[in-house]
C-alpha positions in Angstrom: -20.5 58.4 66.9 -17.2 60.6 67.6 -14.2 60.8 65.0 -11.0 61.7 66.5 -8.0 62.2 65.0 -6.7 58.8 65.7 -9.5 57.4 63.9 -9.1 60.0 60.9 -5.6 58.2 60.5 -6.5 54.8 60.3 -9.2 55.5 57.7 -6.6 57.6 55.7 -3.8 54.8 56.0 -6.6 52.3 55.4 -7.5 54.4 52.2 -4.0 55.0 51.0 -3.1 51.4 51.0 -6.2 50.6 48.7 -4.7 53.2 46.4 -1.6 51.6 46.5 -2.9 47.9 45.9 -5.1 49.5 43.5 -1.7 51.3 41.9 0.2 48.2 42.1 -2.5 45.8 40.5 -2.7 47.9 37.3 0.4 47.8 37.2 1.0 44.1 37.1 -1.9 43.7 34.4 0.2 46.5 32.6 3.5 44.7 32.6 2.3 41.1 32.2 -0.7 42.3 30.0 -3.1 39.9 31.7 -6.9 40.7 33.6 -5.4 38.6 36.7 -2.7 36.6 38.1 -4.5 34.4 40.5 -8.2 32.6 39.7 -9.6 34.1 42.7 -9.0 37.5 41.4 -12.1 36.6 39.1 -13.2 32.9 38.9 -15.3 33.5 35.9 -12.2 35.0 33.6 -10.3 31.9 34.9 -12.5 29.6 34.0 -13.4 30.3 30.7 -9.3 30.7 30.1 -9.2 26.9 31.2 -11.7 25.9 28.5 -10.2 28.4 25.8 -6.9 27.1 26.3 -8.2 23.0 26.2 -9.8 24.1 23.2 -6.8 25.8 21.8 -4.5 23.3 22.6 -6.4 20.5 20.8 -6.7 22.8 17.7 -2.9 23.4 17.6 -2.5 19.6 18.3 -4.1 18.9 15.2 -3.2 22.0 12.9 0.6 22.1 14.1 1.3 18.3 14.4 -1.4 15.6 13.1 -2.6 17.6 9.7 1.3 17.9 8.6 2.3 14.3 9.6 -1.0 13.3 7.1 0.4 15.0 4.4 3.4 14.2 4.7 2.1 10.8 4.7 -0.5 11.1 1.6 2.1 13.1 -0.5 5.1 10.2 -0.3 2.2 7.8 -0.9 1.0 9.7 -4.4 4.5 10.5 -5.2 5.2 6.4 -5.1 1.6 5.6 -7.0 2.4 8.1 -9.5 5.9 6.6 -9.9 4.1 3.5 -10.4 1.8 4.5 -12.8 4.6 6.0 -14.8 6.3 2.7 -14.2 2.9 0.5 -15.4 3.1 3.5 -18.3 6.3 2.6 -19.7 5.9 -1.7 -20.0 2.5 -0.8 -22.1 5.1 1.1 -24.6 7.2 -1.8 -24.4 4.7 -4.1 -24.9 3.2 -2.1 -27.8 7.2 -2.3 -29.7 6.8 -6.1 -28.6 2.9 -6.7 -30.1 4.8 -5.9 -34.0 4.8 -8.3 -36.1 8.5 -7.3 -37.5 10.9 -7.4 -34.6 14.2 -8.7 -35.2 15.8 -11.3 -32.2 17.8 -7.7 -30.9 15.1 -5.8 -30.6 13.2 -8.5 -29.0 16.0 -8.6 -26.4 16.1 -4.7 -26.1 12.3 -5.2 -24.5 13.2 -8.0 -22.5 15.6 -6.0 -20.2 13.6 -3.0 -20.3 10.3 -5.1 -19.1 12.8 -7.0 -16.6 13.9 -3.7 -15.3 10.7 -2.0 -15.0 8.9 -4.9 -13.4 11.7 -4.8 -10.5 11.4 -0.9 -10.0 7.5 -1.3 -9.6 7.9 -3.5 -6.6 10.8 -1.2 -5.2 9.0 1.6 -5.1 6.7 0.0 -2.9 9.2 -0.1 -0.1 8.9 3.5 0.2 8.7 4.7 4.0 7.7 7.2 6.0 9.5 8.1 8.8 10.9 4.3 9.1 7.2 2.9 8.5 6.7 1.2 5.3 4.0 3.0 4.0 1.7 0.0 2.1 1.7 -2.9 4.5 -1.0 -1.4 6.9 -0.5 -2.2 10.5 3.1 -4.3 9.6 5.1 -0.9 9.5 8.0 -2.6 10.3 8.1 -4.8 7.7 9.1 -4.2 3.6 6.5 -5.0 1.0 9.6 -7.3 -0.8 11.4 -9.6 0.8 14.7 -7.3 0.1 17.5 -10.2 -0.3 16.7 -14.0 -1.6 15.6 -15.7 1.7 14.3 -19.2 2.8 11.9 -19.1 4.7 8.5 -22.1 4.2 4.9 -20.1 3.9 1.4 -21.8 3.5 0.0 -19.8 1.9 -4.1 -19.8 0.8 -5.2 -17.8 -2.5 -8.7 -17.3 -2.9 -10.0 -17.6 -6.8 -13.0 -16.9 -8.6 -14.0 -18.8 -11.9 -13.3 -15.7 -14.0 -9.7 -16.0 -12.8 -9.4 -18.7 -15.1 -8.1 -18.4 -18.0 -8.0 -20.1 -21.4 -4.3 -20.8 -22.7 -2.6 -21.8 -25.9 0.2 -24.0 -25.7 2.9 -25.0 -28.7 4.0 -28.2 -28.4 7.5 -28.9 -30.1 7.4 -32.3 -30.0 11.7 -33.3 -30.1 12.3 -30.5 -32.0 15.0 -29.0 -29.3 16.5 -32.6 -29.3 18.1 -32.5 -32.5 21.8 -31.8 -33.8 23.8 -32.2 -36.1 24.5 -35.7 -35.0 21.5 -37.0 -34.5 19.0 -35.2 -37.0 18.6 -38.5 -39.6 17.5 -40.3 -36.7 15.1 -38.0 -34.8 11.6 -38.7 -36.0 10.5 -35.3 -36.4 7.9 -34.3 -39.3 5.4 -31.0 -39.5 2.5 -32.5 -38.2 4.4 -33.2 -34.8 4.0 -29.2 -34.2 0.5 -28.2 -33.4 -0.7 -26.3 -30.6 -3.2 -27.3 -27.4 -5.6 -25.7 -25.6 -6.0 -25.7 -21.6 -7.7 -23.9 -18.6 -5.5 -22.6 -15.6 -5.7 -20.9 -12.5 -1.8 -18.4 -12.3 -0.6 -18.7 -8.4 0.6 -15.7 -7.1 3.8 -17.1 -7.0 6.1 -19.5 -9.5 8.7 -21.5 -7.8 6.6 -23.6 -5.3 8.0 -26.1 -3.3 7.9 -29.5 -4.9 4.9 -31.2 -3.5 1.4 -30.6 -3.1 0.4 -29.5 1.2 -1.0 -32.8 3.3 -0.7 -31.1 6.4 -0.6 -27.6 7.5 2.3 -26.3 9.6 0.5 -27.5 12.8 0.8 -31.2 11.4 -2.7 -31.0 10.8 -4.3 -33.4 7.6 -5.0 -31.4 4.8 -8.3 -32.5 3.3 -7.1 -30.9 -0.1 -5.3 -28.6 -1.9 -8.1 -26.9 -3.3 -11.4 -26.2 -1.1 -14.5 -24.7 -2.1 -16.1 -21.1 -0.5 -19.7 -20.5 -1.7 -21.3 -16.9 -0.9 -22.9 -16.5 2.5 -25.8 -18.6 2.7 -25.4 -20.6 -0.3 -24.2 -23.8 -0.6 -21.9 -25.0 -3.0 -21.6 -28.3 -5.0 -19.9 -30.6 -2.7 -16.4 -31.5 -4.6 -12.5 -31.3 -3.5 -9.2 -31.9 -5.7 -6.4 -32.7 -4.8 -4.0 -32.2 -7.9 -1.7 -34.3 -9.1 2.1 -32.6 -9.0 3.7 -32.3 -12.8 7.1 -31.1 -12.5 7.5 -30.5 -16.8 4.9 -27.7 -17.5 4.9 -28.7 -21.2 4.1 -32.4 -19.9 1.1 -30.5 -17.9 -0.1 -28.3 -21.0 -0.4 -31.5 -23.3 -1.6 -33.8 -20.8 -4.8 -31.3 -19.3 -5.5 -30.7 -23.4 -5.7 -34.3 -24.0 -7.5 -35.7 -20.0 -10.7 -33.6 -19.7 -10.5 -34.6 -16.1 -6.8 -34.1 -15.4 -5.9 -31.4 -12.9 -2.4 -30.4 -12.1 -0.1 -28.4 -9.9 2.9 -27.0 -11.6 5.1 -25.7 -9.2 7.8 -24.1 -11.7 5.4 -21.7 -12.9 2.8 -21.4 -9.8 0.1 -22.3 -12.5 -2.6 -24.8 -11.0 -3.4 -26.6 -14.8 -6.4 -28.7 -15.6 -8.4 -29.9 -18.7 -12.2 -28.8 -19.7 -14.3 -31.3 -17.5 -12.6 -29.8 -14.4 -13.0 -26.4 -15.6 -16.8 -26.7 -16.5 -17.2 -28.0 -12.6 -15.2 -25.0 -11.1 -18.1 -23.1 -13.1 -20.0 -22.2 -10.3 -21.8 -18.8 -9.8 -21.1 -17.0 -6.7 -18.3 -19.9 -5.8 -14.6 -19.2 -4.4 -11.7 -21.8 -4.3 -9.2 -21.6 -1.8 -5.7 -22.9 -3.3 -3.3 -23.9 -0.7 0.3 -24.0 -1.5 4.2 -24.1 0.3 6.9 -22.0 -0.6 9.9 -21.5 0.8 12.8 -19.8 -1.6 11.9 -16.0 -2.3 13.5 -13.6 -4.6 14.5 -10.0 -3.7 11.4 -8.7 -5.3 8.9 -11.1 -4.1 5.7 -9.6 -2.9 5.4 -10.6 1.1 2.8 -13.2 1.3 1.6 -11.8 4.7 0.4 -8.4 3.2 -2.3 -10.4 0.5 -3.0 -13.8 1.9 -4.1 -16.1 4.6 -0.4 -17.4 5.5 1.2 -19.5 8.3 5.0 -19.2 9.2 7.5 -20.0 11.9 9.1 -16.9 13.5 12.2 -16.5 14.6 11.0 -18.2 17.9 10.0 -20.9 15.9 6.2 -20.1 16.5 3.9 -20.8 14.3 2.0 -17.3 13.2 -1.1 -17.3 11.3 -1.9 -13.5 9.1 -4.6 -12.5 7.5 -7.6 -14.4 9.2 -10.4 -12.5 7.7 -8.7 -13.7 3.9 -10.1 -16.8 4.3 -13.9 -15.1 5.1 -14.1 -13.6 1.5 -12.6 -9.9 2.8 -9.4 -9.6 0.4 -8.4 -6.1 1.5 -7.2 -6.0 5.3 -8.7 -3.7 7.6 -5.9 -2.1 9.0 -6.8 2.1 8.8 -3.7 4.1 9.9 -5.7 7.5 10.2 -5.2 10.7 11.8 -7.2 13.1 13.7 -7.0 15.9 12.4 -10.3 17.9 13.9 -12.9 17.4 16.8 -14.4 13.7 15.8 -12.9 14.0 12.4 -10.5 11.4 11.1 -8.4 10.4 7.7 -7.2 7.3 6.8 -3.8 8.0 5.1 -2.8 4.4 4.4 -3.8 2.6 1.2 -3.2 -1.3 1.0 -0.8 -2.7 -1.1 -3.0 -5.0 -2.8 -4.6 -1.7 -4.1 -1.9 -0.9 -6.2 1.3 -3.5 -6.3 -0.6 -6.7 -8.3 1.7 -9.9 -8.0 0.2 -10.4 -11.9 2.1 -6.9 -13.2 5.4 -9.3 -12.2 3.6 -12.7 -13.3 2.6 -11.5 -16.9 6.1 -9.4 -17.7 7.5 -12.9 -16.1 5.5 -15.0 -19.0 6.4 -12.8 -21.9 9.8 -13.6 -20.5 9.5 -17.1 -20.7 7.5 -17.2 -24.1 10.6 -14.9 -25.6 13.0 -17.6 -24.1 11.5 -20.5 -26.1 11.0 -18.2 -29.2 14.7 -17.6 -29.3 15.5 -21.3 -28.8 13.2 -21.9 -31.9 15.4 -19.3 -33.8 18.4 -20.9 -33.0 17.4 -24.2 -34.4 16.2 -22.7 -37.5 20.0 -21.1 -37.7 21.1 -24.3 -37.1 19.3 -26.3 -39.4 20.0 -23.2 -42.3 23.6 -23.7 -41.1 23.4 -27.8 -41.9 21.7 -27.4 -45.4 24.7 -25.4 -46.5 26.6 -29.0 -46.0 25.9 -31.3 -49.1 26.7 -34.4 -47.9 23.9 -34.1 -45.2 20.6 -35.4 -45.9 18.7 -32.6 -47.1 15.4 -34.0 -47.7 15.7 -34.6 -43.9 16.2 -31.5 -43.0 14.0 -30.3 -44.7 11.6 -32.1 -43.1 12.8 -30.7 -39.6 13.0 -27.5 -41.2 9.3 -27.4 -41.9 8.6 -28.3 -38.5 11.2 -25.8 -37.1 9.8 -22.7 -39.4 6.1 -24.2 -38.0 7.0 -24.2 -34.7 8.8 -20.5 -34.8 5.3 -19.2 -36.4 3.2 -20.6 -33.5 5.7 -19.3 -31.3 5.6 -15.6 -32.6 1.9 -15.7 -32.8 1.5 -16.5 -29.3 4.2 -13.9 -28.3 2.6 -11.2 -29.9 -0.8 -11.9 -28.7 0.5 -12.3 -25.0 1.9 -8.8 -25.6 -0.9 -7.6 -26.5 -2.7 -9.3 -23.3 -0.3 -7.9 -21.3 -1.5 -4.3 -23.1 -4.9 -5.2 -21.8 -3.8 -6.4 -18.4 -2.1 -3.0 -18.3 -4.5 -1.0 -18.5 -6.6 -2.8 -15.9 -3.8 -2.7 -13.7 -3.5 1.4 -13.8 -7.2 1.6 -13.8 -6.8 0.3 -10.1 -4.1 2.0 -9.8 -5.8 5.2 -10.6 -8.7 4.4 -8.8 -6.2 4.5 -5.6 -4.1 7.4 -6.7 -8.1 9.3 -6.8 -8.5 8.3 -3.3 -5.0 9.5 -2.1 -6.0 12.7 -3.6 -9.6 12.6 -2.1 -8.0 11.9 0.7 -5.2 14.9 0.7 -8.3 17.6 -0.1 -10.1 16.6 2.5 -7.0 17.0 5.1 -6.6 20.1 2.8 -9.9 21.5 3.8 -9.8 20.5 7.8 -6.0 22.7 7.6 -8.1 25.6 6.6 -10.7 25.2 8.6 -8.3 24.6 11.7 -6.8 27.6 10.7 -9.6 30.2 10.9 -10.7 28.2 14.0 -7.2 29.1 15.9 -7.7 32.1 14.7 -10.5 33.2 16.2 -10.0 31.0 19.6 -6.8 33.1 20.2 -9.0 36.1 20.0 -11.8 34.6 21.9 -9.1 33.9 24.8 -7.0 37.1 24.4 -10.4 39.3 24.9 -10.9 37.4 27.6 -7.4 37.1 29.5 -5.2 40.0 27.6 -5.8 43.5 29.6 -6.4 46.5 27.2 -3.2 48.4 27.9 -4.0 52.1 27.3 -7.2 51.8 29.5 -4.8 50.0 32.0 -2.6 53.0 31.6 -5.3 55.6 31.8 -6.3 53.9 35.4 -2.5 53.8 36.8 -2.4 57.5 35.8 -6.0 57.9 37.8 -4.9 56.1 40.4 -1.5 57.9 40.7 -3.0 61.1 40.4 -5.5 60.2 43.3 -2.5 58.5 45.5 -0.5 61.8 45.0 -3.9 63.7 46.1 -4.8 61.6 49.1 -1.4 62.0 50.2 -1.6 65.8 50.2 -4.9 66.0 51.8 -3.5 63.9 54.4 -0.3 66.1 54.9 -2.5 69.2 55.3 -5.2 67.6 57.8 -2.5 66.0 59.9 -0.8 68.8 60.7 -4.1 70.2 62.7 -4.5 68.0 66.3 -7.3 68.9 69.7 -3.8 71.0 71.1 -4.2 73.5 68.4 -7.5 74.6 69.8 -6.4 74.8 73.8 
């Protein structure tokens, strides 16, 4: 093959251009810090880079966004639950004081005021929210746990009970003690024997102040067979019977009648109780059987817990449509399946929400209300005793009659004080049970926080590892590139010098 000067020139220019392109590539790597600028330069590096970037992006989503959100939600939940624990413990302390038999009236009133304030605070704590979302209300994050303000809204509520929920209660029959005045004391037929106690049984509903009617139909106008229906364990058939309780507005009348009539079954709207006699109580004693009690309530206080977070209920919304809440409650699932989960790793999810029914029990408020009512009755009896003592100072009055009335009043006072002390003691026991449930919920939240922390530590290590892999795959070694660039520059300069000498001589120089 004949090599001419033109061929040599073309080869030299091509090689110099390749050297220049090498310099440009190395200079670009040095300035950008990346091995390649487009996939065609090295497809293997490009494919591996895409995979590593996708994995790293997911890790950073978990590590920098999901985990902080989950931790914030869990921290708010833990704070709210701890506050509730503190409130319940304070209630127990007040009840321990109330269980003393040496209380003055003023001391008892202070205890009642404290219990009332603590009760309201417990439920208000349940209205805690995270970024505008209520944290104890399941999927209904836009609905507060309590009503927040007094309102009227009709709900038809179905609440489930078991035999163990039946309470044996004692009521003090005060006869017509409270009717005594200075004007009629001599005509009131009251003797010590008329003051006694009676035993009855009851289901205590979640709410008092019910509508004064036993529901005959649901909100769609469908007839109800009974206010109390029987639900057996799955696969079992209970003894068939239903009850339509009799409406009694006066609680004391219901207690007394239930004690005297073993087949009696009453609904007391004012106190929210289903009161029954011994025979009905025995019929309810079926192993594994649950009872659904349906009732209506329309008037709500600000601190009342919304029933849609707890029970199966029906109510009309703003568009006057009948909305049914928690239908699974009727099948025995008391805890709603409304998990709010955050993904904190590949195929790893953590539930962050705690259900209201696990922490905020209706019985906390109901127990306090009963203590308040009993304390009010004790105060009424004490006022009657003081009134009779004042009447004893008047010699013009029939002292024998007053003495009989005083004996009856003292007996009623003894009974009332005894019942109040027992109720305080019972509330201490109940509160310990509430604390156990709340502590269990707090432990679960702590375990979830621990899982999130472990996931955070693991993702931190994974982020570092993947960033290292990504750097090794994509980033250029600055020292190595600088050495290559320097070598390319030397080669380029040498090529220019050699080319300069070579092209000085042509064929004409030899002619």
